[in-house]
N, CA and C of each residue as an Amber inpcrd file, in Angstrom:
protein
   312
 -50.2490000 -29.2530000 -24.8720000 -50.9480000 -29.1440000 -26.1310000
 -52.1310000 -30.1200000 -26.1170000 -53.2670000 -29.6690000 -26.5650000
 -54.4620000 -30.4900000 -26.6120000 -54.5070000 -31.3140000 -27.8840000
 -54.9510000 -32.5620000 -27.7600000 -55.0310000 -33.4620000 -28.9020000
 -56.4440000 -33.4320000 -29.4750000 -56.5600000 -33.2720000 -30.7940000
 -57.8420000 -33.2980000 -31.4850000 -57.7990000 -34.3610000 -32.5640000
 -58.8470000 -35.1640000 -32.6230000 -58.9930000 -36.1240000 -33.7160000
 -60.4490000 -36.1220000 -34.1540000 -60.6720000 -36.4820000 -35.4100000
 -62.0190000 -36.5010000 -35.9690000 -62.8160000 -37.6090000 -35.2860000
 -63.9940000 -37.2700000 -34.8170000 -64.8330000 -38.2430000 -34.1250000
 -65.4660000 -39.2500000 -35.0770000 -65.3890000 -39.0300000 -36.3930000
 -65.9210000 -40.0080000 -37.3510000 -64.8330000 -40.9100000 -37.9230000
 -63.8070000 -40.3220000 -38.4760000 -62.7940000 -41.1400000 -39.1510000
 -61.5320000 -41.3540000 -38.3110000 -61.3560000 -40.6000000 -37.2350000
 -60.1930000 -40.7630000 -36.3660000 -58.9590000 -40.0070000 -36.8050000
 -59.0430000 -39.2000000 -37.8580000 -57.8890000 -38.4490000 -38.3680000
 -57.3550000 -37.5120000 -37.3010000 -56.0290000 -37.4790000 -37.1650000
 -55.3830000 -36.5930000 -36.2030000 -55.4290000 -35.1550000 -36.7220000
 -55.9760000 -34.2650000 -35.9300000 -56.0810000 -32.8540000 -36.3240000
 -55.3210000 -31.9420000 -35.3630000 -54.4230000 -32.5100000 -34.5930000
 -53.6750000 -31.7330000 -33.6100000 -52.7170000 -30.7540000 -34.2520000
 -52.1120000 -31.1570000 -35.3630000 -51.0920000 -30.3150000 -35.9890000
 -51.6640000 -29.0240000 -36.5420000 -52.9470000 -28.9730000 -36.8250000
 -53.5660000 -27.7640000 -37.3610000 -53.4470000 -27.6460000 -38.8630000
 -52.9260000 -28.6970000 -39.5390000 -52.7890000 -28.6420000 -40.9900000
 -54.1490000 -28.7370000 -41.6830000 -55.1030000 -29.3800000 -41.0420000
 -56.4470000 -29.5120000 -41.6120000 -57.4190000 -28.7530000 -40.7130000
 -58.4360000 -28.1810000 -41.3160000 -59.4260000 -27.4330000 -40.5440000
 -60.1860000 -28.3810000 -39.6190000 -60.5450000 -27.8820000 -38.4580000
 -61.3350000 -28.6500000 -37.4940000 -62.6750000 -27.9590000 -37.3410000
 -63.7490000 -28.7450000 -37.4550000 -65.0970000 -28.2110000 -37.3150000
 -65.7350000 -28.8160000 -36.0800000 -66.4330000 -27.9980000 -35.3290000
 -67.1310000 -28.4530000 -34.1390000 -68.6290000 -28.4730000 -34.4500000
 -69.2440000 -29.6380000 -34.2360000 -70.6800000 -29.7970000 -34.4330000
 -71.3040000 -29.9960000 -33.0630000 -72.2260000 -29.1180000 -32.7180000
 -72.9390000 -29.2320000 -31.4450000 -74.3710000 -29.6430000 -31.7370000
 -74.8350000 -30.6500000 -31.0060000 -76.1970000 -31.1370000 -31.1860000
 -76.8950000 -31.1150000 -29.8290000 -78.1470000 -30.7110000 -29.8730000
 -78.9510000 -30.6700000 -28.6590000 -80.2710000 -31.3690000 -28.9450000
 -80.6920000 -32.2150000 -28.0210000 -81.9750000 -32.8900000 -28.1840000
 -82.8070000 -32.7130000 -26.9190000 -84.1140000 -32.6040000 -27.1250000
 -85.0340000 -32.4400000 -26.0050000 -86.4170000 -32.8620000 -26.4590000
 -87.2550000 -33.2820000 -25.5200000 -88.5970000 -33.7160000 -25.9190000
 -89.4390000 -32.5420000 -26.3810000 -90.1830000 -32.7620000 -27.4440000
 -91.0960000 -31.7370000 -27.9430000 -92.4030000 -31.8570000 -27.1670000
 -92.8290000 -30.7670000 -26.6080000 -94.0450000 -30.7670000 -25.8100000
 -95.0570000 -29.8490000 -26.4760000 -96.1930000 -30.4110000 -26.7760000
 -97.2800000 -29.6310000 -27.3590000 -98.3260000 -29.4240000 -26.2700000
 -98.4320000 -28.2300000 -25.7480000 -99.4170000 -28.0150000 -24.6930000
-100.8270000 -28.1530000 -25.2360000-101.6300000 -28.9470000 -24.5350000
-103.0200000 -29.1230000 -24.9430000-103.8660000 -27.9720000 -24.4370000
-105.0610000 -27.9220000 -24.9420000-105.9690000 -26.8760000 -24.4940000
-106.6230000 -27.3020000 -23.1900000-106.7850000 -26.3720000 -22.2840000
-107.4210000 -26.6140000 -21.0020000-108.9280000 -26.4530000 -21.1790000
-109.6630000 -27.4870000 -20.7720000-111.1170000 -27.4510000 -20.9260000
-111.7850000 -27.4320000 -19.5490000-113.0750000 -27.2040000 -19.5460000
-113.8500000 -27.2330000 -18.2970000-113.7850000 -28.6100000 -17.6530000
-113.7890000 -29.6580000 -18.4760000-113.7150000 -31.0260000 -17.9480000
-112.4040000 -31.2470000 -17.1960000-111.3090000 -30.6610000 -17.6910000
-110.0190000 -30.7710000 -17.0030000-110.0730000 -30.1130000 -15.6310000
-110.7480000 -28.9880000 -15.5450000-110.8420000 -28.2670000 -14.2820000
-111.7520000 -28.9860000 -13.2880000-112.7630000 -29.6930000 -13.7980000
-113.7040000 -30.3940000 -12.9260000-113.1500000 -31.7170000 -12.4130000
-112.1780000 -32.2860000 -13.1050000-111.6380000 -33.5980000 -12.7420000
-110.7890000 -33.5000000 -11.4820000-110.9130000 -34.5160000 -10.6140000
-110.1150000 -34.5760000  -9.3920000-108.8220000 -35.3340000  -9.7050000
-107.7500000 -34.6210000  -9.9260000-106.4900000 -35.2310000 -10.3490000
-105.8330000 -36.0410000  -9.2440000-106.0810000 -35.7130000  -7.9960000
-105.4830000 -36.4610000  -6.8840000-106.0650000 -37.8680000  -6.8560000
-107.3810000 -37.9900000  -7.0210000-108.0000000 -39.3110000  -7.0510000
-107.5230000 -40.1130000  -8.2610000-107.3850000 -39.4610000  -9.4020000
-106.9210000 -40.1400000 -10.6160000-105.5150000 -40.6910000 -10.4180000
-104.6190000 -39.8900000  -9.8430000-103.2430000 -40.3430000  -9.5960000
-103.2210000 -41.4860000  -8.5910000-104.0550000 -41.4080000  -7.5480000
-104.1160000 -42.4770000  -6.5580000-104.5700000 -43.7840000  -7.1980000
-105.5560000 -43.7130000  -8.0900000-106.0300000 -44.9010000  -8.7980000
-104.9450000 -45.4800000  -9.6950000-104.2170000 -44.6120000 -10.4040000
-103.1520000 -45.0710000 -11.2890000-102.0370000 -45.7490000 -10.4980000
-101.6640000 -45.1780000  -9.3680000-100.6130000 -45.7720000  -8.5380000
-101.0560000 -47.1130000  -7.9690000-102.3140000 -47.2060000  -7.5590000
-102.8310000 -48.4680000  -7.0350000-102.8160000 -49.5440000  -8.1170000
-103.2010000 -49.1880000  -9.3460000-103.1760000 -50.1420000 -10.4530000
-101.7580000 -50.6110000 -10.7490000-100.7880000 -49.7010000 -10.6850000
 -99.3900000 -50.0830000 -10.9100000 -98.9050000 -51.0530000  -9.8410000
 -99.2530000 -50.7880000  -8.5980000 -98.8300000 -51.6720000  -7.5100000
 -99.4530000 -53.0530000  -7.6570000-100.7070000 -53.1160000  -8.0550000
-101.3960000 -54.3960000  -8.2190000-100.8530000 -55.1870000  -9.3980000
-100.4510000 -54.5010000 -10.4530000 -99.9760000 -55.1890000 -11.6450000
 -98.5820000 -55.7810000 -11.4600000 -97.8160000 -55.2820000 -10.5040000
 -96.4730000 -55.7950000 -10.2590000 -95.4440000 -55.2770000 -11.2440000
 -95.7970000 -54.3290000 -12.0820000 -94.8610000 -53.7580000 -13.0480000
 -93.8820000 -52.8660000 -12.2980000 -92.5910000 -53.0880000 -12.5750000
 -91.5760000 -52.2670000 -11.9270000 -91.3100000 -51.0240000 -12.7620000
 -91.2730000 -49.8900000 -12.1030000 -90.9750000 -48.6400000 -12.7920000
 -89.4830000 -48.5320000 -13.0220000 -89.0660000 -47.9370000 -14.1340000
 -87.6240000 -47.7850000 -14.3910000 -86.9860000 -46.8980000 -13.3300000
 -85.7880000 -47.2930000 -12.9070000 -85.0910000 -46.5160000 -11.8810000
 -84.3370000 -45.3400000 -12.4790000 -83.9190000 -45.4790000 -13.7410000
 -83.1910000 -44.3880000 -14.3970000 -84.1530000 -43.5970000 -15.2760000
 -84.2050000 -42.3310000 -15.0550000 -85.0640000 -41.4780000 -15.8710000
 -84.3490000 -41.1170000 -17.1690000 -85.1000000 -41.0050000 -18.2250000
 -84.5430000 -40.5580000 -19.5040000 -84.2740000 -39.0660000 -19.3820000
 -83.0640000 -38.6300000 -19.6970000 -82.7730000 -37.2020000 -19.5650000
 -83.6680000 -36.3650000 -20.4730000 -84.1450000 -35.2660000 -19.9330000
 -85.0150000 -34.3900000 -20.7050000 -84.2550000 -33.6760000 -21.8100000
 -83.0240000 -33.3500000 -21.5620000 -82.2520000 -32.5590000 -22.5130000
 -80.8350000 -33.1240000 -22.5650000 -80.3250000 -33.2670000 -23.7700000
 -78.9470000 -33.7220000 -23.9440000 -78.2390000 -32.8070000 -24.9290000
 -76.9870000 -32.5490000 -24.6540000 -76.1640000 -31.7530000 -25.5550000
 -74.8730000 -32.5380000 -25.8260000 -74.5100000 -32.6560000 -27.0730000
 -73.3000000 -33.3790000 -27.4850000 -72.4660000 -32.4640000 -28.3670000
 -71.1610000 -32.7300000 -28.3860000 -70.2450000 -31.9390000 -29.2090000
 -69.2630000 -32.8870000 -29.8840000 -69.0510000 -32.6850000 -31.1880000
 -68.1800000 -33.5510000 -31.9710000 -67.1810000 -32.7150000 -32.7530000
 -65.9460000 -33.2040000 -32.8500000 -64.9100000 -32.5950000 -33.6860000
 -64.8620000 -33.3710000 -34.9940000 -64.9150000 -32.6560000 -36.1260000
 -64.8820000 -33.3000000 -37.4390000 -63.8090000 -32.6680000 -38.3070000
 -63.1660000 -33.5060000 -39.1120000 -62.2240000 -32.9890000 -40.1150000
 -63.0560000 -32.3970000 -41.2490000 -62.4110000 -31.7230000 -42.1850000
 -63.1560000 -31.0470000 -43.2500000 -63.9150000 -32.0350000 -44.1400000
 -63.3400000 -33.1950000 -44.4390000 -64.0220000 -34.1770000 -45.2910000
 -65.2720000 -34.7250000 -44.5940000 -65.1610000 -35.0760000 -43.3290000
 -66.3060000 -35.6100000 -42.5910000 -67.3550000 -34.5230000 -42.3430000
 -66.8920000 -33.2920000 -42.1920000 -67.8360000 -32.1860000 -42.0090000
 -68.6790000 -31.9900000 -43.2670000 -68.0520000 -32.0920000 -44.4480000
 -68.7980000 -31.9650000 -45.7050000 -69.8060000 -33.1030000 -45.8510000
 -69.4160000 -34.3180000 -45.4450000 -70.3400000 -35.4530000 -45.4840000
 -71.5000000 -35.2260000 -44.5110000 -71.1850000 -34.6830000 -43.3500000
 -72.2260000 -34.4100000 -42.3580000 -73.2170000 -33.3740000 -42.8790000
 -72.7150000 -32.3220000 -43.5090000 -73.6040000 -31.2880000 -44.0440000
 -74.5200000 -31.8380000 -45.1340000 -74.0150000 -32.7480000 -45.9410000
 -74.8070000 -33.3190000 -47.0310000 -75.8810000 -34.2820000 -46.5140000
 -75.6080000 -34.9550000 -45.3890000 -76.5380000 -35.9560000 -44.8610000
 -76.4280000 -36.0030000 -43.3340000 -76.9770000 -35.0010000 -42.6340000
 -76.7680000 -34.9120000 -41.1870000 -77.3410000 -36.0730000 -40.3780000
 -78.3660000 -36.7500000 -40.8760000 -78.9540000 -37.8670000 -40.1310000
 -78.4230000 -39.2250000 -40.5750000 -77.5520000 -39.2470000 -41.5650000
 -76.9610000 -40.5000000 -42.0290000 -77.9400000 -41.3970000 -42.7600000
 -78.9390000 -40.8240000 -43.3620000 -79.9510000 -41.6270000 -44.0630000
 -79.3760000 -42.3280000 -45.2890000 -78.6020000 -41.6270000 -46.0930000
 -78.0410000 -42.2280000 -47.3070000 -77.0840000 -43.3700000 -46.9770000
 -76.3330000 -43.2230000 -45.9150000 -75.3550000 -44.2260000 -45.5240000
 -76.0300000 -45.5510000 -45.1830000 -77.2060000 -45.4860000 -44.5430000
 -77.8790000 -46.7150000 -44.1360000 -78.6110000 -47.3800000 -45.2970000
 -78.9120000 -46.6790000 -46.3530000 -79.6570000 -47.2310000 -47.4910000
 -78.7550000 -47.8990000 -48.5330000 -77.5470000 -47.4190000 -48.6790000
 -76.6670000 -47.9270000 -49.7240000 -75.8940000 -49.1440000 -49.2230000
 -75.9160000 -50.2470000 -49.9820000 -75.0970000 -51.3980000 -49.5810000
 -73.6240000 -51.1240000 -49.8860000 -72.7770000 -51.6180000 -49.0550000
 -71.3290000 -51.4230000 -49.2330000 -70.7110000 -52.7470000 -49.7100000
 -70.1670000 -52.7410000 -50.9260000 -69.5420000 -53.9150000 -51.4730000
 -68.0400000 -53.7370000 -51.4930000 -67.3360000 -54.8210000 -51.2310000
 -65.8690000 -54.7660000 -51.2890000 -65.4180000 -54.7900000 -52.7490000
 -64.2110000 -54.2850000 -52.9990000 -63.6580000 -54.2320000 -54.3560000
 -62.8010000 -55.4660000 -54.5810000 -63.4340000 -56.5740000 -54.9450000
 -62.7120000 -57.8350000 -55.1720000 -62.2330000 -57.9260000 -56.5930000
């Protein structure tokens, strides 16, 4: 038997007494293609890249070894209460704005 628990509150959902919702999120860089101009076609891109690489080598700046993934996909299991909270505020904006006070 597979175990399911809410990824937000940790509630056990294995028994099936509460509904389980799956939220899938995908992120990727937005690319806006620019317009190609005559100047772009006239430019020697090999020389430009060679100059940029030479400048990097001279500056001593180390390039990152790990590339940022172009596309990521995540999947979360939520109980019905957390799913309703997610639908109302999917980016968690309200949660970060409201101060949380203890009930003393």
